[in-house]
C-alpha positions, 0 to 999 in steps of 0.5 A: 419130235424132240427137236421140234420142240426145242425149235418151238422154245427158241422160237418162243425165247426170240419172240419175248426178247423182241417184245421186250426190246419193244418194252425197253424202247417205249418206256426209253420215250416216255423218258424223254423230256417233255418240249418246254410250255409255253404261256401267252401274255397279250402286251398293251398293243393287243399283240399276243405273245408266246413265253416260255413257262419260266423267264429267267432272263429280261433285257427291258429298254425301257426305263419306266419299266426299270423301275417297276422290275424293281417293284416286282422284286425281279432285277435278279431277272437282268444280266444287262441294264439299258445305258442311260439309267447309268447315267446320273439322272437316274442317280435314284435307281442307282441307289436301290438297284446298285446291279445297274452300275455293276453290271453290264450296258446295252444300247448306245443312248436311246438306240437299241439294236435287235443284233445287240440283244440277241448277244443276252439271249434273254428270254423276254424283252421289254420294250415301249416302242411299237416299232422296236417291238415287232423289229425285235420279234422279227429278229426272232426275240420273244418282245412284249410293249409296255408302254401306257399313257394314264393309270389304267395303263398303269396298272394293267402294264404292271399286272402284265408284267408281272405275269409275264415274269411269272412267281412272286412278281405276280403277286407284288403287281396284285399288291401294288395295283391294290396301293394305288386304287387305295391311295386313288380312291383316298383323293377322290372320297375327301375331295368329293364335295369340291364343286368343278367350278372352283377347282384350280388350274393347273400349268404342267411344266415338262421340264425333260430338255430343262430349256424352256419353261413354255414346254408342257402337256396337253389332254388325254395324258397321265399328267392331266389325269393326277392333276384332275384326280388332285383336284385341279383342272389343267390349265392346257386342256383346251389348248392341245392333246398329247405330250410335251409341245411348247406354247408361246408365250403369249398363250401362257400369259393369257392361261395364267394359272393358279398354280404351276408344277415343275417335272421331268428330269431336268426339272431344275433347270426349267424352274429356273428358266421358269422364274427368270423370265421376265414375260412371265413374272406377273403370272398368277402362280408366281405372284401367290408363290405357287409354283412347285417342283414335283417329286422324283425318285427313282424314277419322276413321279409324274411320269411312267414310274411305280412312284406315279401312286404317289404323284395324286396324293402329292398333288392334292396335298399341294392344292388343299393342303387343310384336306390333307393336314393329317397325311404325311407324305414324307413318311409315305415316301418312306413306307413306299420305299420300305414295302414296295421297292424293298429299300429302307430310304432316310428322312434326309434322303426322302426330303430330297426326293420330296424337294425334286431333286434328281439325286440325293446331291442333285439341285 
């Protein structure tokens, strides 16, 4: 009897030990770190991209999106910078974000390869080219294409970038879009009583190349939009659609615009070419002194950076100075740099930006 009780007791102890072991195994499994959660963001081409729960490193291959990174307060996420940003053309951006010159570069000229990006091991790649985005994704890189070509797209791209970056970038993106909407509404309200037929024609000289006064933009572009919002009519709207095409001297003379505005990185050279072209000396805009260089700061106001929020006001004030006499564009610029770029812009630098100079000491 005693022997049977001893066997039963030993059996019970063994069963409890096994049970305890099984319990510990389950507990150990419960303590293992769960796989990181993913989120989805739909980029500007409609592709749904799965992102890690936290985006800590970004390789940004689009110059203007690098400027938007400043607006979103996310430059600390960039371990390296697109090499073109280290050139003199982006002096204002370097001034506001010195890390551009301090950190390593990637991409020779305008070319960026997937192999090069893979060495950076970014959580996220941003590009403006849909084909590049697909190639980068095929190489295993989480990539968003954030290209846009109008103000609706600008707002959407900024909000999506903020969503992708997460944290404070989301709040800053929403604040910026509110500011942009406020500027557009202010301009539209003041110009509401101006009939379409009396709005002046405006020729946009695209000075990116700086080689000719005949390089311009057509309808369906961001340039047409800020001209229209600012109370003008795009002179080339009936000639073609899309960005950057060279028209003939005869076409420009026939257009004979009321105003000419010169933008782009190399606008100083383009402006000189315009004023030196004897074929164009009798244009109405030139004879009336209505030729203006567009401001450019951390990015050119006439295209894809966040400072485009100021471009609408600049255009309206240029065309209708009396209606906007109380608007201090210099103060607006200084305030924008403080509030949205976290930079204290000097009075001297604000004047240089408004004059269209591409650097503090540029032409």
